[in-house]
C-alpha positions in Angstrom: -2.8 -47.0 24.0 -4.9 -48.5 21.3 -3.4 -51.1 19.1 -5.2 -53.1 16.5 -3.1 -56.2 17.3 -4.4 -56.3 20.8 -7.6 -58.0 21.9 -10.7 -55.9 22.4 -12.3 -56.5 25.8 -14.7 -55.0 28.4 -13.7 -55.4 32.0 -16.1 -55.6 34.9 -15.4 -55.9 38.6 -16.9 -59.1 40.2 -19.6 -58.4 42.8 -21.3 -60.9 45.1 -24.2 -58.5 45.8 -26.9 -60.3 43.9 -29.3 -57.3 43.3 -26.5 -55.3 41.8 -25.6 -58.2 39.4 -28.9 -57.6 37.6 -28.0 -54.0 36.7 -24.4 -55.0 35.8 -25.6 -57.8 33.4 -27.9 -55.3 31.6 -25.0 -52.9 31.3 -22.6 -55.5 30.0 -25.1 -56.7 27.5 -25.4 -53.2 26.0 -21.7 -52.7 26.0 -21.1 -56.0 24.3 -23.6 -55.2 21.6 -21.9 -51.8 21.0 -18.3 -52.9 21.0 -18.7 -56.5 19.8 -16.2 -58.0 22.2 -15.9 -60.3 25.2 -16.2 -59.4 28.8 -13.7 -60.3 31.5 -15.2 -60.3 35.0 -12.3 -59.9 37.4 -11.9 -60.5 41.2 -11.7 -57.0 42.8 -8.7 -57.6 45.0 -5.7 -58.0 42.7 -3.6 -61.1 43.6 -0.2 -59.9 44.8 0.6 -62.8 47.2 -0.5 -66.3 48.3 -2.6 -64.9 51.1 -4.7 -62.7 48.7 -5.0 -65.7 46.4 -6.4 -67.9 49.1 -8.8 -65.2 50.2 -10.0 -65.0 46.6 -10.6 -68.7 46.3 -12.4 -68.9 49.7 -14.6 -65.9 48.7 -15.5 -67.7 45.4 -16.4 -70.9 47.2 -18.6 -69.0 49.7 -20.3 -67.0 46.9 -20.4 -69.6 44.2 -24.0 -68.7 43.3 -23.0 -65.2 42.3 -20.1 -66.5 40.2 -22.5 -69.0 38.5 -24.8 -66.2 37.4 -21.9 -64.5 35.6 -20.7 -67.7 34.1 -24.1 -68.7 32.9 -24.4 -65.3 31.3 -21.4 -66.2 29.2 -18.7 -64.1 30.9 -15.2 -65.3 31.9 -14.2 -65.0 35.6 -10.5 -64.2 36.1 -8.2 -63.7 39.1 -5.8 -61.0 38.0 -2.3 -60.1 39.4 1.2 -59.2 38.5 3.4 -62.1 37.4 6.8 -60.5 38.2 8.3 -57.5 40.0 9.5 -55.6 36.9 8.3 -52.3 38.3 10.3 -52.6 41.6 12.7 -49.8 40.7 9.8 -47.4 39.9 8.0 -48.3 43.1 11.2 -47.8 45.1 11.7 -44.4 43.6 8.2 -43.4 44.7 8.6 -44.8 48.2 12.0 -43.2 48.8 10.5 -39.7 48.3 7.7 -40.2 50.8 8.3 -38.3 54.0 4.9 -37.0 54.9 1.3 -38.2 54.7 0.5 -35.3 52.4 3.0 -36.7 49.9 1.1 -40.0 50.0 -2.1 -38.1 49.3 -0.5 -36.4 46.3 0.9 -39.5 44.6 0.7 -39.3 40.8 1.8 -42.0 38.3 1.9 -41.3 34.6 0.0 -38.1 35.1 -2.9 -39.8 37.0 -3.7 -38.9 40.6 -3.9 -42.1 42.8 -3.0 -40.6 46.2 -6.5 -40.4 47.5 -7.3 -44.0 46.5 -4.1 -45.2 48.2 -4.7 -43.1 51.3 -8.3 -44.2 51.8 -7.5 -47.8 51.1 -4.8 -47.8 53.8 -7.1 -46.3 56.4 -10.0 -48.7 55.6 -8.1 -51.9 55.2 -5.9 -51.4 58.3 -8.5 -49.7 60.5 -6.4 -46.6 60.9 -7.8 -43.2 61.7 -4.8 -41.4 60.1 -1.5 -42.3 58.6 1.5 -42.5 60.9 4.4 -41.9 58.5 6.7 -43.7 61.0 4.7 -46.9 61.0 7.2 -49.7 60.1 4.5 -51.5 58.1 3.4 -48.5 56.1 5.8 -48.9 53.2 5.0 -52.6 52.9 1.3 -51.7 52.4 2.2 -48.9 50.0 4.4 -51.2 48.0 1.5 -53.6 47.5 -0.8 -50.8 46.5 1.7 -49.5 44.0 2.2 -53.0 42.6 -1.6 -53.2 42.0 -1.5 -49.8 40.2 1.4 -50.8 37.9 -0.3 -54.1 37.2 -3.3 -52.2 35.9 -1.1 -50.0 33.7 0.4 -53.2 32.2 -3.1 -54.7 31.7 -4.2 -51.6 29.7 -1.0 -51.9 27.6 -1.8 -55.6 26.8 -5.5 -55.1 25.9 -7.7 -52.7 24.1 -10.1 -52.0 26.9 -13.3 -50.6 25.4 -15.2 -50.0 28.7 -14.8 -50.4 32.5 -17.3 -51.2 35.2 -16.3 -51.0 38.9 -18.1 -51.0 42.2 -16.6 -47.8 43.8 -15.0 -44.5 42.7 -12.9 -44.8 45.9 -10.3 -47.2 47.3 -8.1 -49.2 45.0 -11.3 -50.5 43.3 -11.2 -47.3 41.3 -7.7 -47.7 39.8 -8.8 -49.2 36.5 -11.4 -46.4 36.2 -8.8 -43.7 36.7 -6.6 -45.2 34.0 -9.6 -45.6 31.7 -10.4 -41.9 32.2 -6.8 -40.9 31.2 -7.4 -42.6 27.8 -11.1 -41.5 27.3 -12.4 -45.0 27.8 -16.0 -45.1 29.1 -16.3 -45.9 32.8 -19.3 -47.0 34.8 -20.5 -47.8 38.3 -23.7 -49.8 38.2 -26.2 -51.4 40.5 -29.8 -52.5 40.5 -31.2 -49.0 40.8 -28.6 -46.7 39.1 -25.9 -46.3 36.5 -23.2 -43.7 36.9 -21.1 -42.7 33.9 -17.5 -41.5 34.2 -16.0 -39.5 31.4 -12.4 -38.3 31.5 -13.2 -35.3 33.7 -15.4 -36.6 36.5 -13.6 -36.6 39.8 -15.8 -38.6 42.1 -19.2 -40.2 42.4 -20.5 -37.0 44.1 -19.2 -34.4 41.7 -22.1 -32.0 41.5 -21.8 -31.3 37.8 -22.6 -34.9 37.0 -25.5 -35.2 39.5 -27.6 -32.4 38.2 -30.7 -34.3 37.1 -32.8 -31.3 38.1 -31.5 -29.1 35.2 -32.7 -31.6 32.6 -36.4 -31.3 33.7 -39.0 -29.1 32.1 -40.4 -26.2 34.1 -43.6 -28.1 35.1 -41.5 -31.1 36.1 -39.2 -28.9 38.2 -42.3 -27.5 40.0 -43.4 -31.0 40.8 -40.0 -32.1 42.0 -39.7 -29.1 44.3 -43.1 -29.9 45.8 -42.3 -33.6 46.1 -38.9 -32.9 47.7 -40.3 -30.4 50.1 -42.8 -33.0 51.3 -40.1 -35.7 51.7 -37.9 -33.3 53.7 -40.7 -32.3 56.0 -41.2 -36.0 56.7 -37.5 -36.6 57.3 -37.4 -33.7 59.8 -40.6 -34.6 61.6 -39.9 -36.3 64.9 -42.9 -38.6 64.6 -42.1 -39.9 61.1 -41.4 -43.6 61.4 -41.5 -45.0 57.9 -39.0 -43.5 55.5 -35.9 -41.2 55.7 -33.6 -40.2 52.9 -29.9 -40.1 53.5 -26.9 -39.4 51.2 -26.1 -42.5 49.2 -29.1 -44.5 50.3 -32.5 -43.9 48.6 -34.6 -45.1 51.5 -33.4 -45.8 55.0 -35.6 -47.2 57.8 -35.8 -44.7 60.7 -35.0 -47.4 63.3 -31.6 -47.9 61.5 -30.7 -44.2 61.1 -33.1 -41.8 62.7 -31.2 -38.5 62.8 -34.3 -36.5 63.4 -36.2 -38.2 66.2 -38.3 -37.3 69.2 -36.8 -35.0 71.8 -35.5 -37.0 74.8 -32.7 -34.8 76.0 -33.3 -31.1 76.8 -31.0 -28.1 77.4 -27.9 -29.9 76.1 -26.2 -26.7 75.0 -25.5 -23.6 77.1 -27.7 -20.6 76.7 -25.1 -17.9 77.7 -23.9 -15.1 75.4 -21.1 -17.3 73.9 -21.7 -18.9 70.5 -22.5 -22.6 70.6 -20.4 -24.3 67.9 -21.0 -28.0 67.0 -18.5 -30.2 65.2 -20.3 -33.0 63.4 -17.6 -35.6 63.1 -17.3 -38.1 60.2 -16.3 -41.7 60.3 -12.5 -41.6 60.5 -12.0 -44.9 58.7 -14.4 -44.7 55.8 -12.9 -43.0 52.6 -12.3 -39.4 53.7 -11.8 -38.4 50.1 -14.8 -40.2 48.6 -16.4 -36.9 47.7 -13.2 -35.3 46.6 -10.1 -33.6 48.0 -10.9 -31.2 50.9 -8.7 -29.0 53.1 -7.2 -31.7 55.3 -5.4 -35.0 54.7 -8.1 -36.9 56.6 -10.9 -36.5 59.1 -8.5 -36.9 62.1 -6.4 -33.9 60.9 -9.6 -31.9 60.5 -10.8 -32.5 64.1 -7.2 -32.0 65.4 -7.2 -28.6 63.6 -10.6 -27.6 65.2 -9.3 -28.8 68.6 -6.4 -26.4 68.4 -8.8 -23.7 67.2 -11.1 -24.3 70.3 -8.2 -23.0 72.4 -8.0 -19.8 70.4 -11.7 -18.9 70.6 -14.2 -17.9 73.3 -16.9 -20.3 72.1 -18.9 -23.1 73.7 -17.6 -26.1 71.7 -19.4 -29.4 71.2 -18.7 -32.5 69.2 -21.3 -34.9 67.8 -20.3 -38.4 66.8 -21.2 -39.7 63.4 -24.4 -41.8 63.7 -22.9 -44.6 61.7 -19.3 -45.9 61.5 -17.6 -48.9 59.9 -15.4 -49.1 63.0 -17.8 -48.1 65.8 -15.5 -48.8 68.8 -12.4 -47.5 67.2 -14.3 -44.4 66.1 -15.4 -43.8 69.7 -11.8 -44.3 70.9 -10.6 -41.5 68.6 -13.4 -39.2 69.7 -12.5 -39.8 73.4 -8.8 -39.0 72.6 -9.9 -35.6 71.3 -12.2 -34.9 74.2 -9.3 -35.5 76.7 -6.8 -33.6 74.6 -9.1 -30.5 74.1 -11.1 -30.0 77.3 -13.0 -27.0 75.8 -14.8 -29.4 73.5 -17.9 -31.1 75.1 -19.1 -34.5 73.8 -22.8 -34.7 73.1 -24.5 -38.0 74.0 -24.1 -40.6 71.3 -27.9 -41.0 70.6 -28.5 -37.2 70.5 -30.6 -36.5 67.4 -30.8 -33.3 65.4 -34.2 -32.2 66.7 -32.8 -32.3 70.2 -29.9 -30.1 69.1 -32.3 -27.7 67.3 -34.3 -27.2 70.4 -31.3 -25.3 71.8 -29.4 -22.2 70.8 -27.2 -23.2 67.9 -24.9 -20.6 66.3 -22.6 -22.5 64.0 -22.2 -26.0 62.5 -18.9 -27.4 61.3 -18.6 -30.3 58.8 -16.2 -31.3 56.1 -19.1 -31.9 53.7 -21.8 -34.0 55.4 -25.6 -34.0 55.2 -25.8 -31.5 58.1 -24.7 -29.0 55.5 -28.2 -28.8 54.0 -30.1 -30.0 57.1 -29.0 -27.1 59.3 -29.1 -24.6 56.4 -32.7 -25.6 56.0 -33.3 -24.3 59.5 -31.4 -21.0 58.9 -28.3 -22.0 60.9 -24.8 -21.1 59.6 -22.8 -24.1 58.3 -19.1 -23.9 57.4 -17.6 -26.7 55.2 -13.9 -27.6 54.9 -13.7 -27.4 51.2 -15.5 -26.3 48.0 -14.9 -29.2 45.6 -17.3 -31.7 47.1 -21.0 -32.5 46.6 -22.1 -29.0 47.6 -20.0 -27.4 44.8 -22.2 -25.2 42.6 -24.9 -25.0 45.2 -25.6 -21.8 47.2 -25.7 -23.8 50.5 -23.6 -22.9 53.6 -20.1 -21.5 53.4 -17.6 -23.5 51.5 -14.0 -22.5 52.4 -11.6 -22.5 49.5 -8.4 -22.8 51.5 -7.1 -23.1 55.0 -6.6 -19.4 55.6 -10.2 -18.7 54.6 -11.4 -21.6 56.7 -9.7 -20.2 59.8 -11.0 -16.7 59.2 -14.6 -18.0 58.6 -14.8 -19.8 61.9 -13.4 -16.9 63.9 -15.5 -14.4 62.1 -18.6 -16.3 61.1 -21.0 -13.6 62.3 -19.6 -11.3 59.5 -20.1 -13.9 56.7 -23.0 -14.3 54.4 -24.8 -17.7 54.7 -27.4 -18.8 52.2 -30.6 -20.5 53.5 -32.3 -20.7 50.1 -34.6 -23.7 50.4 -35.0 -24.1 46.7 -31.3 -24.7 46.5 -31.6 -27.3 49.2 -34.5 -29.0 47.4 -32.5 -29.2 44.2 -29.4 -30.5 46.0 -31.5 -33.1 47.8 -33.2 -34.3 44.6 -29.9 -34.6 42.8 -28.2 -36.7 45.5 
């Protein structure tokens, strides 16, 4: 891919989030000094039609201060997009083969996996909880996404890209990162308070191998971290704690915004009979189901659908807890209500139920794809089964991480026979490394 006749450049996705710009500018300065080349700051949504172009112009006008910061710093701002449809035959060949949603998830081009980015982008941008393969507009959207991917391939052919900075490791924002990884070009995600480096092997932002700061500490430092993290978790779980919580992806979250461990208002929400009480902790159906990696299901809808069918095969007391935060709150509730009607053995817990209220009952099993309840309920010695073993919990002895669908089915039906780890030191390490 490297050609001495081509222009050397660094590319960085344009952001309007002003605090993040500070971190990005520091990174770009360092990359420029190392590579001695110019930076192109590009508008994140690649221009494939007039509508997307108008949106880009409007966004620039509304956020002119952010653009001005990059311009004053000496960087060029560019609106990028394909100039022709020279890849139509290749795109048609891909579209003609797609018959199932799983085939969309598995899309590869030139040896690079893009299916998860395409899948998640479609759900988020179109407010869909799953992909309906018979949707008459589906292939139109897929065509646009494929045009964007092929545009980026051509871009990398025309320039010697020395480094890439993007805002996300998910959605189509991550396409240039994936291509850069293929050719061992350094990739970064940067903000005001962190820098994440992507080499050619890193799969996602939450790949545990790349978030193991704990292993770099000295023994005395590790002891201090364990003590500090223990204290933070005790505050998080305490019902009277009002100041600070810590949640995945957010360093500090005010409790009034997301208080998942609050005071007990509801009592006796779960049955106390001899049957196991099993709780499904649902995820947001619309928000990047593959952000942490590929799990056992095409999306979160398929996961709950599978568990709904399983509820009819088991003599359990089944419950479902809504995700406390969703990018599509009403639509998320509509999907939950659909499952409750379709599978009457599943009982819906009140929306504002918190974890301390659930813990005040008899709880026998927690089900999540890979959410924070994995470590939260393990902390309290409650079995947790996760729908995959290649997400943020990989390499940690926390919960039970099913490797395949057969193992997942068996583990839920026979959870009392399984070994579950409640090692708090593992939980402290995981929590610190988030």
